[in-house]
Steps between C-alpha positions, in 0.01 A plus 500: 500500500580582861378846597737731684198677660458870570792512743717623213281796407717740704790437265301660220476824698875539552588783265767463234632850569592396855709212365701733279501785748647553843337195658450150371183296547434141396718478191789273595826685553392819321644586157866512605479168681364333189767672296759349733372150426514563126840670511660212691355245259615707204860471613473128571384410149772691313651287225222240499222418258260636762657844457442483124140379528408751770644785293302381198173480693551839663604670176142608432449675835862619476582437864764324708416210728520734800249736340278212391456391862279805564257445210243287685437781748500770233205330328297570816465851357248353256149602607165346418198726491165418342648222293792708368864427585755780487853575621475781754743788549797403282813687603411508866739227617861499384543124534214441255628741236668227286159333455303814421551508127179460296589135441587445865179649634300301246673185626416586861134560418474177300663298778277640773187460290585136428577432866224697668223271621539144371607394851272734695207306652382767745433871470752715686811290449812616325501468121678183392831661405534643852432163659799356313735688738437320829396190687408494869600169657447483875822509702407169665590320178857400419453500124280641226201285405213580264256352752554774759288808564656799323614307192331450165556396140577864419722601791869595492627144467251410227582821311873421503431151370286644221781737397752215495269288285463775240873573490563129447262498204190357666156667521408695811256317728170667580428763622829656382532668163822626342512655156860390447812372676618855567198556720572178690861608555400846621265348756734221609786741562278683748341198665832341588554807717151469648546136602803600708319776693399325825164673536401417143512128581440434869205658679414530867135437580364661817171506683330813629694472827834507316582132556642282224269248340538231235249562219541141382390361837149642491587841640485721192278806516547720189390805701810467722747449216820708516525513116865404489591737784338804338253529788777482760674825590840516665445850636622673181288336233396158369742223593493383139615839380803490729611175338447636149704813571856406405775729638729678255794278597309199369447654157719371212769762550499446875548125484767529230734215416471352849133430438569344162775282646262379770238424235749284309527279808126434532456127431279399207156354565443129434250356255321661208464878462121459508533372859725780621223751585360254756847439645575872519166585661559224756847638569365853542248373754794459737580869455132582546496331839817686597338828392224450758718349772473686829209723392197541722171649388227716644134415478351605168311825461342711227328411173654312334669348803863593563761395754803674654820295524758544775843439345786340693825686556728499195217413262594759235855364479370145475260603225772667293729199530219275378413739217862491384517121508170460318584751225833333430334160495232631263758636256694175505192289446369717219831447320489126568146481368580692183801278434285191549231628265763600242779242546832538328 
């Protein structure tokens, strides 16, 4: 098993209440962005067998596809103290309310407990279920490959493939564990959004002087890792957070029918559904490079090390245009995937 190393430990410290509150840390798109992905897909599967099967699988949780897309971040409320797992502070976050029935909280606890440390080779890393949300391929690469630094057999791409396998009736590969197909669907609905967030796939690797390095060319120092942009500030907060924070006009109601119409025109992916996560991550790498285009960085300072990015003129407008394109693409591809898993 390829270790992700301690560079990801910062992700564990990003508080869940910030994600649901006024600012959004490293949870791709925030709750409304994920809801947008699910809501678009929900409209694109109307009248198909996929609609019927999704409704059947989500009957237990009693949620729509748009609501289901938030579940994988809601389970981060599960805490582990002295060997005991518990769901903390139910009722605190409105987007998690549909899952906070006794049965729903029991499901969250069971999922987290089963996916806590089977993939965790070093102390200080994220629990397994948190590592399922991202991969950090260096921007120098044109496509996703399991051989690169920042990838593993339990990263975002691997987690999507595990969900697809379970929904197609095959067992989940190690280290993943799903209690049923509903759990796999809840996770997959979220991860399709994650794989379209540029900073959840492509990572910039810097040295202490703020210069770009290729970690796969013998230049990787875990102490100077940017942790997916979380240790880079743009003057207002972490760069990663700015990409997660989706403006109101990109929420489901804001995109409206125009967004759905654009999603209908997204071309289908070639090959088998099991191969699509690799294709989509490779495609998102292009957006990842664009996200960092024109940025310059200060020398690192502090403990842990952090960098300050100077943004080019018009960067906020460029970011929003890319967010819109990626969210629409994510909704379209989630629908395409569900229709491929449940043909007819």
